[in-house]
N, C-alpha and C positions, 0 to 999 in steps of 0.2 A: 591532612592532619590539622587538628585545631591548635591554636596558639598555646592553650593550656597543656596539651599533650606534648608539644614540642619542648615546653619548659621542663616537663617531667622526664623526658627521654634522656638516658645517659649516653654519653659519648666518651668512653674511657680510652685513654691513650698512654702507653708506657713510653717514657723518654728520659733523656738526661736533663738534669736541672740546669736552669739558666740563672744568671745574676738577677734578672728581673723577677724571679720567683720569691724573693726573700720575704716580702710582706705576707703572701699566702702561707708560707712555711712558718713564719713567726707566729701567726695567728693560731695555727694548729698546735704548735709546741706549747704556747701559753695555756691553751685550753686543755691539753693533755696533762701537763705536769703541774698545773695550778700554782705555779710559782715562777717568777722571773729568773730566779737563781739557776734553775735547771734548763733554761732556754738559751739558744744560741744568740750571741750578739751579731750584729751585721759584720763586724770585723772577723769574727770566728768563722762565720758562714763564708765570707769571701776567701779567707785563708784556705779552707778545706776545698772549696770549689777550684781555686787556682792550683792547689797541689795535685789534685787527682780528679779532673772533671768527669772522666769515664765512670768513676765509682759512685757518683751522686745521681740517684735514680728517683723518679717520681711517677705517679699516676695523676693525670689531669682529667677532669670531667668538664666538658664544655668550656675548656680554656682555663679552668681554675684548678690549682694543685690541691689534691685531696688526700694523698698518701705519699710518704717519703721514706727512702732507705739511703743512709749515708755510710760511706766506708773509705778506708785507706789501705794501702799495702804496707806491711811492716816486715822487717827481719825479726821474726819472733824470738830468736835466740838471744837478742839484746835485752829482752824484757822478762822472759820466763813467765811462770804462772802467778807469781806474787807481784802484781803491779796494780797501779791505780788507774782510773779513767784519765785523770789529768796527765799522768806520765805518757799514756798512749797517744793522746792528742797534742802533746807538746805544750800543755797549758794554753791551748787555744791557737798556737802558732802553726800547728800541723807540719812542722819541720821534721817530724818523725816519719812522714811518708817516704817510702823507699821503693822506687821503680824496680829495683833488683831484689826486693824482699820475697819471701816465700809464703806469706799468709795474708789473706784478705781479712782485715779487721773491721767488723761492723760497729760503727760508732753510734748509730741511732736508727730507729724505725718508729714511725708514728703515723696514725691514721686519723683523719677528721672524724669527730664523734658522729656526725650525721651519716657517715659511710661505713660504720662498723656493722658487721654482719654480712657484708658483701664479699668477704674473704679477700680483700685487697692486700692484706699482709702476706698471704700465701703467694700472690703474684709477685710481690716485691722480693720475697725470699727466693722464689724460683729464678727471678732475674739475677739475683746475687749469685746463686749457684752457677748459672750459665756464665756469668762474668768470671767467676773463679776458675771454671773449667777452661774457658777460652784463653785466659791468661796463664794457664798451666801453673796455678798456685796450689800448694799442698793442702790447704784447708781454709775454712772460714772460722774465725774465732770471734766471740763477742762476750762482753760482760752483761749478763742479763739481770734486770731488776726482778725482785719478787715482791711486788706491792701487796699481795694478799697476806704476807707474813705478819704484818702489824696486828692482825686479828688473833694470831696464835702465839705471838712472841713470848707471852707470859706462861704458856703451857708447854712449849716444846722448843728444841734447838732448831736452827736452820736446816741441819742435816735431816732431822726427823721430818720436818715440813716438806723438804724436797722429795723424800722417800714417799710420803703420802700423796704428793702431787703426781709422781711417777705412776703410782698405783691407782690413780684417778679417785682417790678417797677425798681429795681436796682439789678444787679448781683455782688456779692462779692465772689471771688474765694474760700474763706475759709468759711464764714458764710453761704452762700447759700448751700454749701455742707453739713455743719453740721445740718442745719435745715431739709434738705432732708433726713437725717439719724436719725430722731426722737429725736433730741436734742431740748430743749427749753431754751430760754434765761432767766436766773434768774435775772440778773442785769448787769449794765455796771460798769466796774472797771477802775479807773483812775490810771495811773502810774504803771500799771501791768508789762509792759516791757518798761522802759523808752527809750531804744535804738531802739524801733520799730517805726521809723519815718513814715512809710507808714500808720500805724494805729494811728498816733499822740499820741502814748503811751496809747491809750484806748484799752480795751479788753472786750469781752463779757464773762460773767460767764455762762457757759452752763452746762446743766444737762440732763442725760438720766436715767430714773427711771427703776430699775429692778423690774418688777411686780411680779417676783417669789421669791423675798427676803422674808425670814422668820427670825424673831428674834429668838434668842436661846430659844429653847423650853424646858419646864419642862418635866420630864420623864412621869408624869401623870398630868391629869387635864387641858390639853391644850384645847383651843377652836377648834372646828371642822371646817373642810372645806367641807366635805361631810356630809350633813344634811338630815336626814330622816323625812319626814312629814307624819303624819297620819290624814286623814280627815274623820269625821263622818257625813254621810248623814243620818240624824235622822228621824225616822218615828214618827209622832204625833199619840199618842194613849192614851187611858184613863189610868190614874194612880190614885190609891186610896189616896196616901199621898206622902210625901217627901221620905220616905224609899223606896216606890215602884219606884219612879222616879230615885233615886240614885242607885238602883240595876241595872237599865238599863244603867245608866251613867258608873258605874264601869265595866259592861260587855265590853263596847267599849274601855274604858281606858286599860283594861286588854288585849283586842285584839290587839290594836296598839302597846302596850308595848311588847307583845310577839315577835313583829317584830323589836324590838330595835329602835322604833321611838323616835326622839328627841322632837317632838311636837305632840299634839293631839288637833285638832280644832273641836269645837262644833258650831252649828248654832245660829243665833240670836233667842232669846225668846224660847230656847229649853225647858224651863220649863212651857210653855204656857198651856199644858194639865191640870195643876193644877187649871187653871181658871174655869174649869167645876164645881168646888165646890162652885163657887160664881155666878152661872148662873142666879140667881134670882135678882142680883144687876144690876145696870146700868153699862156700860162698864168702865166708869172712876173710879167708886168705886171698881169694881172688880180688875182692874189692880193695884190699891193701896193696896188692900189686898194681891195680889200676891207678891208684894214687901216685905211683911213681911217674906217671906221664903228666901229671897236672902242671908242674912247673914249666915244662917245655911247651905244653899247649897254651898256657896263659901268656907266656912270653911271645909266642907267635901271634896270638890274638891281639896283644898290645900293638905289635907291629902292623897288623891289619887295620887297627883303629887309626893309626897314624897315616898309613899310606892311602886309605880310602876315605879319610876325613869323616869318620862316623864314630860316635860313642857306642861301645859294644857292652851289653850286659851278657856276660859269658856264661849264661845258663847256670849250671852248677857242676862241680866235680868233687870227688873225694879228696881229702887232705889227711895225710897220716904222718905224725911227727915221732913215731916210735912208741908213743904213750896213748895218744887219743886219735881216734878216727872221726873226722867231722866232714860235714857237707858244706861247701863254700861256693859263693857266687862272687865273681870279680866284675867290677866296673872298670873297663878300660877306656879312659877318655881319649879323645882325639888329639889332646895336647901332649900325650905320652905318659900322663900320671895314672895311677891305679889306686883303687880302694877295694875292700872286700867286706862281704856280709855273710856270717855263718847262719846256717839253719838252726833255729833255737829249739823247735819242738820236733822230736823224733817219733815216728810212728812205731807202734808195737812191732810191726813186721820188720822195719829197718833195724830196730834194736836186736830182735831175736836172731835174724839172719846174719847181720853184718857187725853188730856191736857198735853202731854209730852213737855218738854223743852230741848233745846240743851245745851251741855256743852260748855266750853270756852277755853279748852287747848288741845294741841296735843303733843305727845312725841314719841321718839324712845327709845325702851327698850333694855338694854344690857342683853344677855343671854349667857349661855355656848355654844350656837350653832349659834352665830351671832347676829346682831342688827335687831330687829323686830319692825314693826309698826302694829297698829290695826285700821281699819276703818270699822265701822259697817254699812253694807248694803248701804243705800242712800248716805253715805259720800263718797263712792268710785266713785260716779258720778261727784264729784267736783275735777277736775284735780289739782287745787292749793294745795290740801291737800297732795296728793301723792308727788308733787314736793318739798314741805316743808320737808316731811319725807326723801326724797332722799338727800336733801341738808344736812341732819343730818346723812348721810351714812347708811341708812337702807338697809338691805340685803333681807329681806323677809317681805312682807305685808300680813297680815291675814285679811280676810273679811268674818266674819260671817253674813249671811243674812237671811231674811225671805221674800219670794215673793209668791204671790197667783196665778198669771197668767204667761203665757209664755212671754208676752211682758214685764212684770215687771222683770222677770228673765233675759231676754236678755239685758235690760238696765244695770243691775248689771254686768253680765258676760262680755259684750262687753267693758264696761268701765274698768273692772278689767284687761282685756287683754291689753288695751291701756296703763294703768298705768305701766304694766310690761315692755312694749316696750319703752315708753318714759322716764321712770326712771331707766332703766337698773337694774331691780330687779326681784325677783320671787314674784308671787301673788298666794295665796291659798284661795279659796272660798268654802264655803259649806252652804247648807240650809236644810230645812226640807221637808218631803214628807207626803202624807196621808191626812186625813181629821179630823176635830174636829167639829162634827155636833152641839154640844151644847155650843160652845164657839163663842160668837159674835165677828166679825171683824178678826177672825183667823181661819175661818172654812175650807178653802182650801189651799193647798200648792203646789208649783212647784219648783223643784230643779234638777240641775245636777252639782254636786261638781266637781271642777277642780283645777289643778295647772298649772299656766301660766309662761312662761319664756320670756326673750327678743327674738328677731328674728335675728339670725346671724348664721354663720357657726358652731359655737360650740353648738348650741341649736337646738331643733326640728324645722323643716322648717315652721310648722304651729303655733309655739310658745305654744304648748300644751304638757306638760310633762305627765299629766295623767288626765283622765276624767271618772267620774262615770257613771253607767247606769242611764238613765233618770227616775226620780220619783220612785226609788227603794231604800229601806233601805240597805245601804252598807257602805263600807269604801274604801278609796284610801290610799295606802302606796307607796311612791315614794321618790327617792333621788334627792336632788338638790346640785350642786357643787358651793360653794361660790367663789372658785378660778377662775371660769369661768367669774364671774361678774367683778373681778379685771382685768382680761385680756381684756374683752370687753370694759371696760371704758377707757383703754389706747390704744388698738390696734384694736378695732372693725371696721367693714366696715363703720359704722356711729357711732358717739359718742354724743348722745343727751345731756348728762350732760356737757361734756367738751366744746362743741361747741355752747352753748347758747350765744346769743348776749346780754350779760349783760350791754353793753354800750347803749343798746336801751330799755331794759325792765328788771324788776325784780319782785319777789313776796315778799311782806312784811307781816310778821305776827305781828299783833298789840299786845300790852302787854296783857297777860292773865288776865282775870277778874275773881274775885271770884264768 
């Protein structure tokens, strides 16, 4: 290789800054900011390097520093969004650095003019993100200059300017770069850097969220990220009484518990075989008599949740208070607490045969294995409900169903898969199989239990995590990773929740009625 080619060859190296780098860094800063006032003094440089050496990063080329990223750790709650640059850096003392803080604060980034166009800034930003993740900090915050604003200050507000930069109608050498690197603008700060005349003393308060951040965890009793689901595809058969029914229920709870499942899901109306004892009554009277068993069954299922250490979604059962007949699903947590969710939408058949009425409320339930929602059968065919639950940060949607024919099953399963994709959550569905010859309106069953996921690189390509054999009594046991949902919502190929056009539409839940 010729001497000339050796001189032109780059040898880039990413490393931490050393005290001896000051002259190289000072030269770049003066050239970048065109004023001594915005450049670091040697004392300020030494203070920052001494406070947090790991946060001072540079790229060198053939031994000369050509690009720099400086940062400190702060307890952001001490400053809030309305702060100045000088307050953050402690007026050059950097006594604001806090090893126990929660936020990596970017104090400066600059690149030698001769090296612009080589995307060195992106390398520095990636290094900062890596540092933030490895230190388990909540986010990166920075006050960003908007040097291009001076050309438009007489025509528009900073807010309008930022909007146009976001829409790529205007290019800003700083803000455009930061937006392209997954930072979002929290707000506009005034008098952040009074000497920054190009930005008219305005700055954007920018944030990059560390999706892998975990709060300090307890040694025991933490919420899980890998959650194991157990689904029971239940066979309808004759049971002599509640004891007979509960023996079969306990068998399945025991089975999925043996695999350390966090949840056990039963189908809608899994206790329907007990209707055979009322086969001489008309359908509406029989279902009201079946409701008399609900309290006993649910209390026994709560005890099973405790003794087998598994959260049970108790399918659904009829509930009758003497005035209203409703269809209800209980969440029996393994800590002994319970919640319930009523079916909201009643099919024409359920209304005409039984006189069922819909409930009036919907909830996301906290558990030790994530936030869960329950939609009973027909309810999953209404996309508004899934979206309302997603807005409440639901991780897993459970859908106990009962369907008699294949087309009825396909309505439920197809809609359930859609809810998983559009709401970036997991959906678990299960129904019943077999026949009940002496039970009017519930004589045949069709089911294929399944667990659905979103559709992106971190998930199965067909969005199916597990699927049961068709019309066979069986169980599915499979793991879902809640951390993947967090990653998808922030960095997915598409981001259905984040990218909704809320300026055009919204879903409004009216006040719950008693």
